[in-house]
PDB file with one MODEL, atoms N, CA, C and O in Angstrom:
MODEL        1
ATOM      1  N   MET A   1     226.921  76.855 255.821  1.00  0.00           N
ATOM      2  CA  MET A   1     226.582  77.693 254.689  1.00  0.00           C
ATOM      3  C   MET A   1     226.102  76.787 253.548  1.00  0.00           C
ATOM      4  O   MET A   1     226.875  75.997 253.008  1.00  0.00           O
ATOM      5  N   SER A   2     224.871  76.906 253.203  1.00  0.00           N
ATOM      6  CA  SER A   2     224.333  76.078 252.134  1.00  0.00           C
ATOM      7  C   SER A   2     224.001  76.918 250.903  1.00  0.00           C
ATOM      8  O   SER A   2     223.141  76.564 250.097  1.00  0.00           O
ATOM      9  N   GLU A   3     224.692  78.011 250.787  1.00  0.00           N
ATOM     10  CA  GLU A   3     224.450  78.900 249.646  1.00  0.00           C
ATOM     11  C   GLU A   3     225.075  78.318 248.381  1.00  0.00           C
ATOM     12  O   GLU A   3     226.146  77.712 248.418  1.00  0.00           O
ATOM     13  N   ARG A   4     224.394  78.513 247.283  1.00  0.00           N
ATOM     14  CA  ARG A   4     224.880  78.011 245.998  1.00  0.00           C
ATOM     15  C   ARG A   4     226.015  78.900 245.498  1.00  0.00           C
ATOM     16  O   ARG A   4     225.910  80.127 245.510  1.00  0.00           O
ATOM     17  N   LEU A   5     227.094  78.269 245.062  1.00  0.00           N
ATOM     18  CA  LEU A   5     228.233  78.976 244.481  1.00  0.00           C
ATOM     19  C   LEU A   5     228.194  78.788 242.975  1.00  0.00           C
ATOM     20  O   LEU A   5     228.098  77.665 242.479  1.00  0.00           O
ATOM     21  N   LEU A   6     228.268  79.899 242.252  1.00  0.00           N
ATOM     22  CA  LEU A   6     228.155  79.882 240.795  1.00  0.00           C
ATOM     23  C   LEU A   6     229.526  79.964 240.142  1.00  0.00           C
ATOM     24  O   LEU A   6     230.407  80.680 240.617  1.00  0.00           O
ATOM     25  N   SER A   7     229.699  79.233 239.059  1.00  0.00           N
ATOM     26  CA  SER A   7     230.940  79.301 238.284  1.00  0.00           C
ATOM     27  C   SER A   7     230.897  80.552 237.394  1.00  0.00           C
ATOM     28  O   SER A   7     229.851  81.180 237.228  1.00  0.00           O
ATOM     29  N   VAL A   8     232.033  80.888 236.842  1.00  0.00           N
ATOM     30  CA  VAL A   8     232.114  82.050 235.951  1.00  0.00           C
ATOM     31  C   VAL A   8     231.172  81.896 234.751  1.00  0.00           C
ATOM     32  O   VAL A   8     230.475  82.852 234.412  1.00  0.00           O
ATOM     33  N   PRO A   9     231.126  80.725 234.095  1.00  0.00           N
ATOM     34  CA  PRO A   9     230.173  80.591 232.980  1.00  0.00           C
ATOM     35  C   PRO A   9     228.708  80.762 233.421  1.00  0.00           C
ATOM     36  O   PRO A   9     227.904  81.320 232.674  1.00  0.00           O
ATOM     37  N   GLU A  10     228.360  80.292 234.617  1.00  0.00           N
ATOM     38  CA  GLU A  10     226.985  80.452 235.115  1.00  0.00           C
ATOM     39  C   GLU A  10     226.671  81.921 235.375  1.00  0.00           C
ATOM     40  O   GLU A  10     225.578  82.392 235.059  1.00  0.00           O
ATOM     41  N   VAL A  11     227.625  82.641 235.950  1.00  0.00           N
ATOM     42  CA  VAL A  11     227.439  84.071 236.207  1.00  0.00           C
ATOM     43  C   VAL A  11     227.287  84.828 234.894  1.00  0.00           C
ATOM     44  O   VAL A  11     226.421  85.694 234.767  1.00  0.00           O
ATOM     45  N   ALA A  12     228.125  84.501 233.924  1.00  0.00           N
ATOM     46  CA  ALA A  12     228.052  85.168 232.617  1.00  0.00           C
ATOM     47  C   ALA A  12     226.689  84.926 231.973  1.00  0.00           C
ATOM     48  O   ALA A  12     226.104  85.841 231.394  1.00  0.00           O
ATOM     49  N   GLU A  13     226.192  83.716 232.072  1.00  0.00           N
ATOM     50  CA  GLU A  13     224.882  83.416 231.491  1.00  0.00           C
ATOM     51  C   GLU A  13     223.776  84.187 232.197  1.00  0.00           C
ATOM     52  O   GLU A  13     222.877  84.714 231.541  1.00  0.00           O
ATOM     53  N   ARG A  14     223.829  84.262 233.527  1.00  0.00           N
ATOM     54  CA  ARG A  14     222.809  85.001 234.282  1.00  0.00           C
ATOM     55  C   ARG A  14     222.833  86.485 233.939  1.00  0.00           C
ATOM     56  O   ARG A  14     221.788  87.135 233.902  1.00  0.00           O
ATOM     57  N   LEU A  15     224.035  87.025 233.686  1.00  0.00           N
ATOM     58  CA  LEU A  15     224.154  88.449 233.358  1.00  0.00           C
ATOM     59  C   LEU A  15     223.943  88.727 231.873  1.00  0.00           C
ATOM     60  O   LEU A  15     223.767  89.877 231.471  1.00  0.00           O
ATOM     61  N   GLY A  16     223.961  87.682 231.068  1.00  0.00           N
ATOM     62  CA  GLY A  16     223.812  87.867 229.626  1.00  0.00           C
ATOM     63  C   GLY A  16     225.046  88.471 229.000  1.00  0.00           C
ATOM     64  O   GLY A  16     224.953  89.256 228.057  1.00  0.00           O
ATOM     65  N   THR A  17     226.213  88.103 229.528  1.00  0.00           N
ATOM     66  CA  THR A  17     227.477  88.633 229.017  1.00  0.00           C
ATOM     67  C   THR A  17     228.401  87.483 228.640  1.00  0.00           C
ATOM     68  O   THR A  17     228.049  86.311 228.774  1.00  0.00           O
ATOM     69  N   THR A  18     229.576  87.838 228.171  1.00  0.00           N
ATOM     70  CA  THR A  18     230.605  86.824 227.951  1.00  0.00           C
ATOM     71  C   THR A  18     231.270  86.522 229.293  1.00  0.00           C
ATOM     72  O   THR A  18     231.029  87.223 230.276  1.00  0.00           O
ATOM     73  N   GLN A  19     232.095  85.496 229.338  1.00  0.00           N
ATOM     74  CA  GLN A  19     232.802  85.143 230.574  1.00  0.00           C
ATOM     75  C   GLN A  19     233.842  86.194 230.949  1.00  0.00           C
ATOM     76  O   GLN A  19     234.276  86.269 232.098  1.00  0.00           O
ATOM     77  N   ARG A  20     234.229  86.988 229.987  1.00  0.00           N
ATOM     78  CA  ARG A  20     235.244  88.014 230.244  1.00  0.00           C
ATOM     79  C   ARG A  20     234.761  89.039 231.274  1.00  0.00           C
ATOM     80  O   ARG A  20     235.548  89.502 232.100  1.00  0.00           O
ATOM     81  N   PHE A  21     233.469  89.396 231.229  1.00  0.00           N
ATOM     82  CA  PHE A  21     232.962  90.421 232.148  1.00  0.00           C
ATOM     83  C   PHE A  21     233.033  89.973 233.611  1.00  0.00           C
ATOM     84  O   PHE A  21     233.584  90.714 234.425  1.00  0.00           O
ATOM     85  N   PRO A  22     232.498  88.784 233.996  1.00  0.00           N
ATOM     86  CA  PRO A  22     232.651  88.387 235.403  1.00  0.00           C
ATOM     87  C   PRO A  22     234.113  88.179 235.802  1.00  0.00           C
ATOM     88  O   PRO A  22     234.482  88.438 236.948  1.00  0.00           O
ATOM     89  N   ARG A  23     234.932  87.722 234.885  1.00  0.00           N
ATOM     90  CA  ARG A  23     236.359  87.572 235.202  1.00  0.00           C
ATOM     91  C   ARG A  23     236.997  88.928 235.486  1.00  0.00           C
ATOM     92  O   ARG A  23     237.858  89.041 236.358  1.00  0.00           O
ATOM     93  N   ARG A  24     236.577  89.957 234.751  1.00  0.00           N
ATOM     94  CA  ARG A  24     237.095  91.300 235.002  1.00  0.00           C
ATOM     95  C   ARG A  24     236.621  91.825 236.360  1.00  0.00           C
ATOM     96  O   ARG A  24     237.386  92.463 237.083  1.00  0.00           O
ATOM     97  N   LEU A  25     235.352  91.553 236.705  1.00  0.00           N
ATOM     98  CA  LEU A  25     234.838  91.956 238.020  1.00  0.00           C
ATOM     99  C   LEU A  25     235.667  91.322 239.130  1.00  0.00           C
ATOM    100  O   LEU A  25     235.970  91.964 240.135  1.00  0.00           O
ATOM    101  N   ILE A  26     236.028  90.067 238.940  1.00  0.00           N
ATOM    102  CA  ILE A  26     236.839  89.353 239.925  1.00  0.00           C
ATOM    103  C   ILE A  26     238.242  89.944 239.980  1.00  0.00           C
ATOM    104  O   ILE A  26     238.752  90.216 241.067  1.00  0.00           O
ATOM    105  N   ALA A  27     238.869  90.145 238.830  1.00  0.00           N
ATOM    106  CA  ALA A  27     240.236  90.676 238.782  1.00  0.00           C
ATOM    107  C   ALA A  27     240.329  92.061 239.405  1.00  0.00           C
ATOM    108  O   ALA A  27     241.326  92.396 240.044  1.00  0.00           O
ATOM    109  N   GLU A  28     239.284  92.865 239.216  1.00  0.00           N
ATOM    110  CA  GLU A  28     239.275  94.235 239.754  1.00  0.00           C
ATOM    111  C   GLU A  28     238.732  94.285 241.172  1.00  0.00           C
ATOM    112  O   GLU A  28     238.609  95.361 241.757  1.00  0.00           O
ATOM    113  N   ARG A  29     238.406  93.118 241.725  1.00  0.00           N
ATOM    114  CA  ARG A  29     237.865  92.999 243.100  1.00  0.00           C
ATOM    115  C   ARG A  29     236.594  93.829 243.272  1.00  0.00           C
ATOM    116  O   ARG A  29     236.386  94.453 244.312  1.00  0.00           O
ATOM    117  N   ARG A  30     235.743  93.830 242.236  1.00  0.00           N
ATOM    118  CA  ARG A  30     234.489  94.585 242.291  1.00  0.00           C
ATOM    119  C   ARG A  30     233.323  93.720 242.723  1.00  0.00           C
ATOM    120  O   ARG A  30     232.205  94.213 242.873  1.00  0.00           O
ATOM    121  N   ILE A  31     233.575  92.413 242.930  1.00  0.00           N
ATOM    122  CA  ILE A  31     232.538  91.500 243.374  1.00  0.00           C
ATOM    123  C   ILE A  31     233.187  90.477 244.313  1.00  0.00           C
ATOM    124  O   ILE A  31     234.343  90.095 244.127  1.00  0.00           O
ATOM    125  N   VAL A  32     232.431  90.043 245.320  1.00  0.00           N
ATOM    126  CA  VAL A  32     232.927  89.051 246.269  1.00  0.00           C
ATOM    127  C   VAL A  32     233.008  87.700 245.564  1.00  0.00           C
ATOM    128  O   VAL A  32     232.106  87.329 244.813  1.00  0.00           O
ATOM    129  N   PHE A  33     234.088  86.973 245.811  1.00  0.00           N
ATOM    130  CA  PHE A  33     234.231  85.645 245.220  1.00  0.00           C
ATOM    131  C   PHE A  33     234.930  84.715 246.197  1.00  0.00           C
ATOM    132  O   PHE A  33     235.525  85.151 247.182  1.00  0.00           O
ATOM    133  N   VAL A  34     234.845  83.424 245.901  1.00  0.00           N
ATOM    134  CA  VAL A  34     235.440  82.390 246.743  1.00  0.00           C
ATOM    135  C   VAL A  34     236.404  81.585 245.886  1.00  0.00           C
ATOM    136  O   VAL A  34     236.072  81.195 244.767  1.00  0.00           O
ATOM    137  N   ARG A  35     237.587  81.340 246.408  1.00  0.00           N
ATOM    138  CA  ARG A  35     238.542  80.472 245.714  1.00  0.00           C
ATOM    139  C   ARG A  35     238.376  79.061 246.267  1.00  0.00           C
ATOM    140  O   ARG A  35     238.439  78.843 247.477  1.00  0.00           O
ATOM    141  N   VAL A  36     238.164  78.114 245.370  1.00  0.00           N
ATOM    142  CA  VAL A  36     238.084  76.702 245.726  1.00  0.00           C
ATOM    143  C   VAL A  36     239.224  76.045 244.964  1.00  0.00           C
ATOM    144  O   VAL A  36     239.063  75.637 243.814  1.00  0.00           O
ATOM    145  N   GLY A  37     240.368  75.946 245.610  1.00  0.00           N
ATOM    146  CA  GLY A  37     241.564  75.502 244.901  1.00  0.00           C
ATOM    147  C   GLY A  37     241.921  76.529 243.854  1.00  0.00           C
ATOM    148  O   GLY A  37     242.132  77.698 244.177  1.00  0.00           O
ATOM    149  N   ARG A  38     241.991  76.114 242.618  1.00  0.00           N
ATOM    150  CA  ARG A  38     242.287  77.074 241.546  1.00  0.00           C
ATOM    151  C   ARG A  38     241.030  77.582 240.873  1.00  0.00           C
ATOM    152  O   ARG A  38     241.098  78.396 239.952  1.00  0.00           O
ATOM    153  N   HIS A  39     239.887  77.108 241.326  1.00  0.00           N
ATOM    154  CA  HIS A  39     238.604  77.533 240.767  1.00  0.00           C
ATOM    155  C   HIS A  39     238.074  78.748 241.517  1.00  0.00           C
ATOM    156  O   HIS A  39     238.367  78.948 242.696  1.00  0.00           O
ATOM    157  N   VAL A  40     237.291  79.549 240.814  1.00  0.00           N
ATOM    158  CA  VAL A  40     236.692  80.743 241.409  1.00  0.00           C
ATOM    159  C   VAL A  40     235.177  80.586 241.339  1.00  0.00           C
ATOM    160  O   VAL A  40     234.632  80.215 240.299  1.00  0.00           O
ATOM    161  N   ARG A  41     234.507  80.867 242.440  1.00  0.00           N
ATOM    162  CA  ARG A  41     233.054  80.779 242.497  1.00  0.00           C
ATOM    163  C   ARG A  41     232.508  82.069 243.104  1.00  0.00           C
ATOM    164  O   ARG A  41     233.152  82.708 243.936  1.00  0.00           O
ATOM    165  N   ILE A  42     231.306  82.430 242.665  1.00  0.00           N
ATOM    166  CA  ILE A  42     230.639  83.631 243.174  1.00  0.00           C
ATOM    167  C   ILE A  42     229.358  83.196 243.873  1.00  0.00           C
ATOM    168  O   ILE A  42     228.521  82.523 243.271  1.00  0.00           O
ATOM    169  N   PRO A  43     229.195  83.578 245.149  1.00  0.00           N
ATOM    170  CA  PRO A  43     227.959  83.223 245.850  1.00  0.00           C
ATOM    171  C   PRO A  43     226.742  83.832 245.150  1.00  0.00           C
ATOM    172  O   PRO A  43     226.792  84.966 244.672  1.00  0.00           O
ATOM    173  N   GLU A  44     225.654  83.067 245.096  1.00  0.00           N
ATOM    174  CA  GLU A  44     224.449  83.514 244.389  1.00  0.00           C
ATOM    175  C   GLU A  44     223.899  84.811 244.983  1.00  0.00           C
ATOM    176  O   GLU A  44     223.447  85.683 244.241  1.00  0.00           O
ATOM    177  N   THR A  45     223.930  84.949 246.307  1.00  0.00           N
ATOM    178  CA  THR A  45     223.419  86.189 246.912  1.00  0.00           C
ATOM    179  C   THR A  45     224.288  87.381 246.534  1.00  0.00           C
ATOM    180  O   THR A  45     223.785  88.495 246.389  1.00  0.00           O
ATOM    181  N   THR A  46     225.579  87.157 246.376  1.00  0.00           N
ATOM    182  CA  THR A  46     226.474  88.233 245.954  1.00  0.00           C
ATOM    183  C   THR A  46     226.108  88.709 244.556  1.00  0.00           C
ATOM    184  O   THR A  46     226.086  89.910 244.288  1.00  0.00           O
ATOM    185  N   LEU A  47     225.824  87.768 243.671  1.00  0.00           N
ATOM    186  CA  LEU A  47     225.425  88.141 242.312  1.00  0.00           C
ATOM    187  C   LEU A  47     224.101  88.897 242.329  1.00  0.00           C
ATOM    188  O   LEU A  47     223.946  89.895 241.626  1.00  0.00           O
ATOM    189  N   ASN A  48     223.154  88.425 243.125  1.00  0.00           N
ATOM    190  CA  ASN A  48     221.861  89.121 243.236  1.00  0.00           C
ATOM    191  C   ASN A  48     222.042  90.534 243.779  1.00  0.00           C
ATOM    192  O   ASN A  48     221.403  91.468 243.296  1.00  0.00           O
ATOM    193  N   ASP A  49     222.914  90.701 244.788  1.00  0.00           N
ATOM    194  CA  ASP A  49     223.198  92.033 245.337  1.00  0.00           C
ATOM    195  C   ASP A  49     223.853  92.929 244.294  1.00  0.00           C
ATOM    196  O   ASP A  49     223.525  94.112 244.198  1.00  0.00           O
ATOM    197  N   PHE A  50     224.778  92.374 243.512  1.00  0.00           N
ATOM    198  CA  PHE A  50     225.443  93.134 242.454  1.00  0.00           C
ATOM    199  C   PHE A  50     224.430  93.635 241.438  1.00  0.00           C
ATOM    200  O   PHE A  50     224.481  94.789 241.012  1.00  0.00           O
ATOM    201  N   ILE A  51     223.510  92.758 241.052  1.00  0.00           N
ATOM    202  CA  ILE A  51     222.476  93.142 240.090  1.00  0.00           C
ATOM    203  C   ILE A  51     221.590  94.235 240.666  1.00  0.00           C
ATOM    204  O   ILE A  51     221.259  95.196 239.971  1.00  0.00           O
ATOM    205  N   THR A  52     221.205  94.098 241.930  1.00  0.00           N
ATOM    206  CA  THR A  52     220.356  95.099 242.593  1.00  0.00           C
ATOM    207  C   THR A  52     221.065  96.452 242.690  1.00  0.00           C
ATOM    208  O   THR A  52     220.469  97.490 242.404  1.00  0.00           O
ATOM    209  N   ARG A  53     222.339  96.436 243.094  1.00  0.00           N
ATOM    210  CA  ARG A  53     223.108  97.685 243.235  1.00  0.00           C
ATOM    211  C   ARG A  53     223.290  98.403 241.910  1.00  0.00           C
ATOM    212  O   ARG A  53     223.379  99.630 241.874  1.00  0.00           O
ATOM    213  N   ASN A  54     223.345  97.657 240.830  1.00  0.00           N
ATOM    214  CA  ASN A  54     223.617  98.256 239.525  1.00  0.00           C
ATOM    215  C   ASN A  54     222.378  98.418 238.656  1.00  0.00           C
ATOM    216  O   ASN A  54     222.485  98.724 237.469  1.00  0.00           O
ATOM    217  N   THR A  55     221.214  98.214 239.239  1.00  0.00           N
ATOM    218  CA  THR A  55     219.971  98.407 238.508  1.00  0.00           C
ATOM    219  C   THR A  55     219.603  99.884 238.543  1.00  0.00           C
ATOM    220  O   THR A  55     219.536 100.494 239.611  1.00  0.00           O
ATOM    221  N   VAL A  56     219.369 100.443 237.384  1.00  0.00           N
ATOM    222  CA  VAL A  56     219.021 101.859 237.273  1.00  0.00           C
ATOM    223  C   VAL A  56     217.518 101.960 237.075  1.00  0.00           C
ATOM    224  O   VAL A  56     216.956 101.373 236.151  1.00  0.00           O
ATOM    225  N   VAL A  57     216.881 102.713 237.956  1.00  0.00           N
ATOM    226  CA  VAL A  57     215.437 102.908 237.889  1.00  0.00           C
ATOM    227  C   VAL A  57     215.160 104.113 237.003  1.00  0.00           C
ATOM    228  O   VAL A  57     215.761 105.170 237.199  1.00  0.00           O
ATOM    229  N   PRO A  58     214.270 103.976 236.037  1.00  0.00           N
ATOM    230  CA  PRO A  58     213.995 105.108 235.154  1.00  0.00           C
ATOM    231  C   PRO A  58     213.346 106.262 235.907  1.00  0.00           C
ATOM    232  O   PRO A  58     212.586 106.065 236.856  1.00  0.00           O
ATOM    233  N   VAL A  59     213.662 107.448 235.467  1.00  0.00           N
ATOM    234  CA  VAL A  59     213.095 108.655 236.054  1.00  0.00           C
ATOM    235  C   VAL A  59     211.777 108.945 235.337  1.00  0.00           C
ATOM    236  O   VAL A  59     211.694 108.856 234.112  1.00  0.00           O
ATOM    237  N   GLY A  60     210.762 109.289 236.105  1.00  0.00           N
ATOM    238  CA  GLY A  60     209.465 109.625 235.486  1.00  0.00           C
ATOM    239  C   GLY A  60     209.569 110.887 234.651  1.00  0.00           C
ATOM    240  O   GLY A  60     210.388 111.766 234.921  1.00  0.00           O
ATOM    241  N   ARG A  61     208.737 110.962 233.647  1.00  0.00           N
ATOM    242  CA  ARG A  61     208.740 112.147 232.783  1.00  0.00           C
ATOM    243  C   ARG A  61     208.147 113.317 233.534  1.00  0.00           C
ATOM    244  O   ARG A  61     207.157 113.184 234.253  1.00  0.00           O
ATOM    245  N   ARG A  62     208.761 114.445 233.355  1.00  0.00           N
ATOM    246  CA  ARG A  62     208.247 115.670 233.985  1.00  0.00           C
ATOM    247  C   ARG A  62     207.204 116.298 233.082  1.00  0.00           C
ATOM    248  O   ARG A  62     207.327 116.292 231.857  1.00  0.00           O
ATOM    249  N   ARG A  63     206.201 116.826 233.698  1.00  0.00           N
ATOM    250  CA  ARG A  63     205.166 117.517 232.923  1.00  0.00           C
ATOM    251  C   ARG A  63     205.603 118.951 232.672  1.00  0.00           C
ATOM    252  O   ARG A  63     206.232 119.594 233.513  1.00  0.00           O
ATOM    253  N   ARG A  64     205.252 119.422 231.502  1.00  0.00           N
ATOM    254  CA  ARG A  64     205.567 120.814 231.193  1.00  0.00           C
ATOM    255  C   ARG A  64     204.567 121.716 231.873  1.00  0.00           C
ATOM    256  O   ARG A  64     203.377 121.408 231.939  1.00  0.00           O
ATOM    257  N   ALA A  65     205.044 122.806 232.368  1.00  0.00           N
ATOM    258  CA  ALA A  65     204.150 123.780 232.984  1.00  0.00           C
ATOM    259  C   ALA A  65     203.382 124.502 231.876  1.00  0.00           C
ATOM    260  O   ALA A  65     203.973 124.992 230.914  1.00  0.00           O
ATOM    261  N   ALA A  66     202.080 124.557 232.023  1.00  0.00           N
ATOM    262  CA  ALA A  66     201.252 125.184 230.986  1.00  0.00           C
ATOM    263  C   ALA A  66     200.951 126.606 231.330  1.00  0.00           C
ATOM    264  O   ALA A  66     200.266 127.292 230.572  1.00  0.00           O
TER     265      ALA A  66
ENDMDL
END
């Protein structure tokens, strides 16, 4: 496995949040993570999947019937 493992600060920066948000995702088991001793890492593909799953696509505007 040569996948890059991201630290909590790296994940927070990629998401544009504080470190508290990825830590909460980990605590609530809402994202896959890896324990390396006492350190926690998130696989890069897992973060990409999380972003994809939580991306909301805008709905097109409906035309009014004339």
